[in-house]
C-alpha positions as CSV (number, residue, x, y, z in Angstrom):
1,M,0.4,0.0,-0.1
2,I,1.7,3.7,-1.3
3,K,1.3,5.9,2.2
4,K,5.0,7.8,0.8
5,V,5.9,9.6,-1.8
6,T,9.8,10.7,-2.2
7,F,10.4,13.2,-4.7
8,F,13.2,14.0,-6.8
9,G,14.2,17.0,-8.6
10,S,16.3,19.6,-9.6
11,S,17.7,21.9,-6.6
12,E,18.0,24.6,-8.8
13,V,14.8,25.6,-9.9
14,V,12.3,28.5,-8.6
15,T,9.7,29.9,-7.7
16,G,7.5,30.4,-10.4
17,S,9.1,27.8,-13.4
18,D,7.0,24.9,-14.3
19,V,8.4,22.5,-12.5
20,Y,8.5,23.9,-9.7
21,D,4.9,24.5,-9.7
22,S,4.2,21.1,-11.0
23,A,6.5,19.1,-7.3
24,F,3.7,22.2,-5.5
25,R,0.5,21.1,-7.5
26,T,2.2,17.6,-6.8
27,A,2.5,17.5,-4.0
28,K,-0.7,19.7,-3.1
29,L,-2.6,16.6,-4.2
30,L,-1.1,13.8,-3.2
31,A,-1.0,16.0,0.9
32,Q,-4.7,15.8,-0.1
33,E,-4.7,12.8,-0.9
34,G,-3.1,11.4,2.3
35,Y,0.2,10.7,0.9
36,E,3.3,12.2,3.0
37,V,5.9,13.6,0.9
38,I,9.7,13.1,1.2
39,N,12.3,14.7,0.3
40,G,16.1,15.6,0.7
41,G,15.3,19.0,2.6
42,G,16.9,21.5,0.5
43,P,15.2,23.8,-2.1
44,G,14.1,23.3,-6.3
45,V,11.8,20.1,-6.2
46,M,12.4,19.5,-2.8
47,K,11.1,22.9,-0.9
48,A,8.4,23.0,-4.4
49,S,6.5,19.3,-2.8
50,S,7.1,20.3,0.9
51,E,5.1,23.8,0.6
52,G,2.2,21.8,-1.5
53,A,2.2,19.0,0.7
54,K,2.2,21.9,4.0
55,A,-0.5,23.6,1.5
56,G,-2.8,20.2,1.3
57,G,-2.8,20.0,4.3
58,G,-0.4,17.0,4.6
59,K,3.1,16.3,5.9
60,V,6.6,16.0,5.2
61,M,9.9,14.4,6.3
62,G,13.3,15.6,4.9
63,I,16.8,13.2,4.5
64,T,19.5,15.9,4.8
65,F,23.5,15.7,5.1
66,N,26.1,17.9,6.1
67,P,28.7,17.7,3.3
68,K,31.9,18.4,4.5
69,D,34.7,19.4,1.9
70,M,31.5,19.4,-1.5
71,T,31.7,22.7,-3.6
72,H,28.6,22.2,-5.3
73,F,26.4,20.6,-2.9
74,E,22.7,22.5,-2.5
75,G,22.3,21.6,1.3
76,R,19.9,21.7,3.5
77,D,17.1,24.6,3.0
78,Q,16.3,26.6,6.0
79,T,12.8,27.6,4.1
80,N,11.9,24.4,3.0
81,P,9.3,23.0,5.6
82,V,9.8,20.3,6.6
83,D,8.1,18.2,9.4
84,E,10.3,15.8,10.0
85,E,14.3,16.0,9.6
86,V,16.1,13.1,8.9
87,V,20.0,13.6,9.0
88,M,22.8,11.6,7.4
89,A,26.0,11.2,7.1
90,N,26.5,11.6,3.3
91,Y,24.8,11.2,-0.3
92,V,24.9,7.8,-0.5
93,E,22.7,7.6,2.7
94,R,21.2,10.6,2.3
95,T,19.6,8.6,-1.0
96,V,19.3,5.5,0.6
97,R,17.0,6.5,3.4
98,L,14.9,8.7,0.1
99,L,15.0,5.4,-1.5
100,E,14.0,3.5,1.7
101,E,11.6,5.6,3.3
102,G,8.8,5.7,-0.3
103,D,6.8,3.9,-1.6
104,I,7.2,5.4,-4.2
105,Y,9.0,7.6,-6.8
106,I,8.6,10.4,-8.7
107,F,11.1,12.1,-11.1
108,F,11.0,15.6,-12.0
109,N,13.6,17.3,-14.0
110,G,17.1,18.0,-13.0
111,G,21.0,17.2,-13.1
112,T,23.2,14.8,-12.1
113,G,21.3,14.3,-8.4
114,T,18.9,13.2,-10.1
115,V,19.8,11.7,-12.6
116,S,22.5,9.5,-9.7
117,E,19.4,9.0,-8.2
118,F,16.7,8.0,-11.2
119,G,19.7,5.3,-11.7
120,M,19.5,4.3,-8.8
121,A,15.9,3.6,-7.8
122,W,15.8,1.7,-11.6
123,G,18.1,-0.6,-11.1
124,L,16.7,-1.8,-7.3
125,A,13.0,-2.0,-9.4
126,R,14.8,-4.4,-11.9
127,L,16.5,-6.3,-9.5
128,Y,14.0,-6.4,-7.2
129,F,11.1,-6.7,-10.6
130,G,7.4,-8.4,-9.5
131,H,7.8,-6.7,-6.0
132,H,9.8,-3.4,-6.5
133,K,9.0,0.5,-6.1
134,P,7.2,2.4,-8.8
135,L,8.4,5.0,-10.4
136,I,6.3,8.1,-12.0
137,L,8.5,10.2,-14.2
138,F,7.2,13.7,-14.9
139,G,7.5,15.4,-17.9
140,E,7.3,15.0,-21.8
141,F,10.9,15.0,-22.4
142,W,11.5,12.0,-20.4
143,H,10.0,10.0,-23.4
144,E,13.6,11.1,-25.5
145,I,15.9,10.5,-22.3
146,L,13.9,6.4,-22.1
147,E,14.5,5.6,-25.6
148,A,17.9,6.6,-26.0
149,F,18.5,4.4,-23.5
150,G,16.7,1.8,-24.8
151,R,18.7,2.7,-28.3
152,N,21.5,2.7,-27.1
153,M,22.0,0.4,-23.8
154,L,21.4,-3.6,-23.1
155,I,17.9,-2.7,-21.3
156,R,15.7,-5.8,-20.3
157,P,11.8,-6.0,-21.0
158,E,10.8,-6.0,-18.1
159,E,13.3,-3.3,-17.0
160,I,10.6,-0.5,-19.0
161,R,7.9,-1.9,-16.8
162,V,8.8,-0.4,-13.0
163,Y,7.7,3.1,-14.9
164,R,4.8,5.7,-16.8
165,I,5.4,9.1,-17.7
166,V,3.7,11.7,-16.3
167,T,2.4,15.3,-17.6
168,T,0.6,16.4,-14.8
169,P,-0.4,16.2,-11.3
170,E,-3.3,14.3,-11.5
171,E,-2.2,12.0,-14.3
172,V,1.1,10.9,-11.3
173,L,-2.9,10.5,-8.5
174,E,-4.1,7.9,-10.7
175,E,-0.9,6.0,-11.0
176,I,-0.7,6.1,-7.7
177,K,-4.7,4.8,-7.7
178,K,-3.8,1.9,-10.4
179,L,-1.4,0.6,-7.9
């Protein structure tokens, strides 16, 4: 049963952007339906999903870490309104905990961090296929990315059955309710 939804995506999207708005609206809708939101406690998609969840009357868990000697990491955004913060030792442990806590994952547009998180989630879904945690990919651009993987990588048939590509918050909810 799906209760917790982990949000992934760019830390650099700003209020008013399409990605920020989509993450906010998705989290708000899910919170109104009783789902808890989980994110990395930073800015961008993480903050948008927290604000959306709060606007929908929901709860938010932020899983963070305090980087040492990292020059290009956004860190904890103190304006991200999480109800519970879990601080991990490093990026890898943080990513694993984000994946452990969520029952399903939503991936918005992002950079290398999002690619890393997506790769780990996708790999785990393949390893545990049949009782895996589903992935929801938000945005049309995912079609081109996954088609490129299909043309250039050795993708197994079950690996393309673990995710759904959607373009609206309502489609996210629809996919979750199918499970």
